[in-house]
C-alpha atoms as an extended CHARMM CRD file, in Angstrom:
* protein
*
        90  EXT
         1         1  MET       CA              0.0850000000      -18.4750000000        7.7120000000  PROA      1               0.0000000000
         2         2  SER       CA             -3.7340000000      -19.2110000000        7.4410000000  PROA      2               0.0000000000
         3         3  GLY       CA             -5.7030000000      -17.9540000000        4.7730000000  PROA      3               0.0000000000
         4         4  SER       CA             -2.7650000000      -16.5200000000        2.5600000000  PROA      4               0.0000000000
         5         5  GLN       CA              0.7790000000      -17.7100000000        1.6590000000  PROA      5               0.0000000000
         6         6  TRP       CA              3.5750000000      -15.5260000000        3.1530000000  PROA      6               0.0000000000
         7         7  ASP       CA              7.1330000000      -16.9340000000        2.9780000000  PROA      7               0.0000000000
         8         8  PRO       CA             10.1630000000      -15.1860000000        5.0910000000  PROA      8               0.0000000000
         9         9  ASP       CA             13.1490000000      -14.2270000000        3.0430000000  PROA      9               0.0000000000
        10        10  PRO       CA             16.0160000000      -16.1520000000        4.9350000000  PROA      10              0.0000000000
        11        11  SER       CA             18.4200000000      -13.7560000000        3.2600000000  PROA      11              0.0000000000
        12        12  ALA       CA             16.7290000000      -10.6250000000        4.9650000000  PROA      12              0.0000000000
        13        13  GLU       CA             18.8610000000       -8.9310000000        7.4940000000  PROA      13              0.0000000000
        14        14  LEU       CA             18.6280000000       -7.1000000000       10.8110000000  PROA      14              0.0000000000
        15        15  ARG       CA             18.1900000000       -3.6220000000        9.6120000000  PROA      15              0.0000000000
        16        16  ARG       CA             17.1670000000       -2.0150000000       13.1830000000  PROA      16              0.0000000000
        17        17  ARG       CA             15.8760000000       -2.6050000000       16.6840000000  PROA      17              0.0000000000
        18        18  TRP       CA             12.5170000000       -1.5850000000       17.5660000000  PROA      18              0.0000000000
        19        19  GLY       CA             12.7460000000        0.1850000000       21.0080000000  PROA      19              0.0000000000
        20        20  ARG       CA             15.1590000000       -0.2010000000       23.8520000000  PROA      20              0.0000000000
        21        21  SER       CA             17.9800000000       -2.9020000000       23.9630000000  PROA      21              0.0000000000
        22        22  PRO       CA             17.2300000000       -5.8490000000       26.6130000000  PROA      22              0.0000000000
        23        23  GLN       CA             19.6570000000       -4.5270000000       28.9340000000  PROA      23              0.0000000000
        24        24  GLU       CA             18.5710000000       -1.1380000000       28.6590000000  PROA      24              0.0000000000
        25        25  ARG       CA             15.0020000000       -2.3210000000       29.7210000000  PROA      25              0.0000000000
        26        26  ALA       CA             16.2050000000       -4.2090000000       32.5770000000  PROA      26              0.0000000000
        27        27  GLY       CA             19.3180000000       -3.9900000000       33.2280000000  PROA      27              0.0000000000
        28        28  ALA       CA             22.4430000000       -5.7110000000       32.2140000000  PROA      28              0.0000000000
        29        29  SER       CA             21.9280000000       -9.3220000000       31.5130000000  PROA      29              0.0000000000
        30        30  SER       CA             24.5280000000      -11.9390000000       31.0910000000  PROA      30              0.0000000000
        31        31  GLY       CA             25.2890000000      -12.8730000000       27.1110000000  PROA      31              0.0000000000
        32        32  GLY       CA             22.8240000000      -10.6160000000       25.7860000000  PROA      32              0.0000000000
        33        33  ASN       CA             20.5030000000      -13.8160000000       25.4120000000  PROA      33              0.0000000000
        34        34  CYS       CA             16.9280000000      -11.5230000000       25.8670000000  PROA      34              0.0000000000
        35        35  PRO       CA             14.1120000000      -10.7150000000       24.2220000000  PROA      35              0.0000000000
        36        36  ASP       CA             14.0150000000       -8.2470000000       21.1800000000  PROA      36              0.0000000000
        37        37  ILE       CA             11.8880000000       -6.6560000000       18.3910000000  PROA      37              0.0000000000
        38        38  TRP       CA             14.0700000000       -6.0370000000       14.9740000000  PROA      38              0.0000000000
        39        39  GLU       CA             13.0350000000       -4.5710000000       11.5490000000  PROA      39              0.0000000000
        40        40  LEU       CA             14.3630000000       -6.4340000000        8.6720000000  PROA      40              0.0000000000
        41        41  ASP       CA             15.9390000000       -4.9140000000        5.6260000000  PROA      41              0.0000000000
        42        42  ASN       CA             12.9920000000       -6.0620000000        3.8140000000  PROA      42              0.0000000000
        43        43  GLY       CA             10.2020000000       -4.6920000000        6.0120000000  PROA      43              0.0000000000
        44        44  ASP       CA              9.5080000000       -7.8790000000        7.9090000000  PROA      44              0.0000000000
        45        45  VAL       CA              9.9660000000       -7.7900000000       11.5190000000  PROA      45              0.0000000000
        46        46  ALA       CA             11.7100000000      -10.7780000000       13.3850000000  PROA      46              0.0000000000
        47        47  VAL       CA             10.8450000000      -11.3440000000       17.1960000000  PROA      47              0.0000000000
        48        48  ILE       CA             13.4170000000      -13.1440000000       19.6820000000  PROA      48              0.0000000000
        49        49  GLY       CA             11.6760000000      -14.6030000000       22.4650000000  PROA      49              0.0000000000
        50        50  GLN       CA             11.0100000000      -17.9810000000       24.6560000000  PROA      50              0.0000000000
        51        51  ASP       CA              8.8970000000      -20.5280000000       22.2190000000  PROA      51              0.0000000000
        52        52  LEU       CA              5.9840000000      -21.3470000000       23.6870000000  PROA      52              0.0000000000
        53        53  THR       CA              4.4540000000      -23.6020000000       20.8270000000  PROA      53              0.0000000000
        54        54  THR       CA              3.7470000000      -26.5290000000       22.7510000000  PROA      54              0.0000000000
        55        55  SER       CA              2.4520000000      -25.0500000000       25.8500000000  PROA      55              0.0000000000
        56        56  HSD       CA             -0.2340000000      -23.2950000000       23.8660000000  PROA      56              0.0000000000
        57        57  ARG       CA             -0.8150000000      -25.4210000000       20.5510000000  PROA      57              0.0000000000
        58        58  TYR       CA             -4.0190000000      -27.2150000000       22.3370000000  PROA      58              0.0000000000
        59        59  ARG       CA             -5.1260000000      -24.1880000000       24.1290000000  PROA      59              0.0000000000
        60        60  LEU       CA             -5.5920000000      -21.5830000000       21.1040000000  PROA      60              0.0000000000
        61        61  PRO       CA             -8.7210000000      -19.4820000000       21.0170000000  PROA      61              0.0000000000
        62        62  ARG       CA            -11.2120000000      -20.5990000000       18.2140000000  PROA      62              0.0000000000
        63        63  GLY       CA             -9.9530000000      -19.3180000000       14.5820000000  PROA      63              0.0000000000
        64        64  VAL       CA             -6.1360000000      -19.2570000000       16.0480000000  PROA      64              0.0000000000
        65        65  SER       CA             -3.4590000000      -21.7590000000       14.7920000000  PROA      65              0.0000000000
        66        66  ILE       CA             -0.0370000000      -22.5370000000       14.8210000000  PROA      66              0.0000000000
        67        67  ASP       CA              1.0270000000      -23.8180000000       11.1500000000  PROA      67              0.0000000000
        68        68  PRO       CA              3.7640000000      -26.2310000000       10.4060000000  PROA      68              0.0000000000
        69        69  GLY       CA              6.7490000000      -24.3820000000       10.4220000000  PROA      69              0.0000000000
        70        70  GLU       CA              5.4040000000      -21.5320000000       12.7960000000  PROA      70              0.0000000000
        71        71  SER       CA              6.1610000000      -21.2150000000       16.6890000000  PROA      71              0.0000000000
        72        72  MET       CA              4.3610000000      -19.2140000000       18.8180000000  PROA      72              0.0000000000
        73        73  VAL       CA              7.1540000000      -16.7730000000       20.5150000000  PROA      73              0.0000000000
        74        74  VAL       CA              6.2940000000      -14.7830000000       23.8650000000  PROA      74              0.0000000000
        75        75  ILE       CA              8.4490000000      -11.5930000000       24.7030000000  PROA      75              0.0000000000
        76        76  PRO       CA              8.0090000000       -9.3570000000       27.7530000000  PROA      76              0.0000000000
        77        77  ARG       CA              5.3690000000       -6.7440000000       27.6670000000  PROA      77              0.0000000000
        78        78  SER       CA              7.9380000000       -4.3040000000       28.2590000000  PROA      78              0.0000000000
        79        79  ALA       CA             10.0180000000       -5.1410000000       25.0190000000  PROA      79              0.0000000000
        80        80  LEU       CA              6.7910000000       -4.4330000000       23.1070000000  PROA      80              0.0000000000
        81        81  ILE       CA              6.1170000000       -1.3790000000       24.5780000000  PROA      81              0.0000000000
        82        82  SER       CA              9.4680000000       -0.1260000000       23.9100000000  PROA      82              0.0000000000
        83        83  ALA       CA              9.4520000000       -0.9600000000       20.6230000000  PROA      83              0.0000000000
        84        84  LYS       CA              5.7320000000        1.2530000000       20.3310000000  PROA      84              0.0000000000
        85        85  PRO       CA              7.1780000000        4.3410000000       19.0490000000  PROA      85              0.0000000000
        86        86  HSD       CA              9.0430000000        2.9520000000       16.4210000000  PROA      86              0.0000000000
        87        87  ILE       CA              6.6200000000        0.7510000000       14.5800000000  PROA      87              0.0000000000
        88        88  PRO       CA              5.1840000000        2.5240000000       11.6190000000  PROA      88              0.0000000000
        89        89  ASP       CA              1.5810000000        3.6220000000       11.0890000000  PROA      89              0.0000000000
        90        90  SER       CA              1.6890000000        1.4460000000        7.4970000000  PROA      90              0.0000000000
């Protein structure tokens, strides 16, 4: 994270899903390997999606960077819209 240091807590546990499950959004999928958004027990957020870091690393707008140890993860719009009511205002 550029500008300030933030270190994720690897011991944080998944607490609650934000939004509907992938199966609820798009019907049943085999194995449940679909994008998802979760709040961790320490308040951080985990996003499960496709890693497109390599595809986008050299096409980022000015002022945007993917630092070592970070990845750009892409999720479908429907996952974020489904999560919107669960995202706290502060």
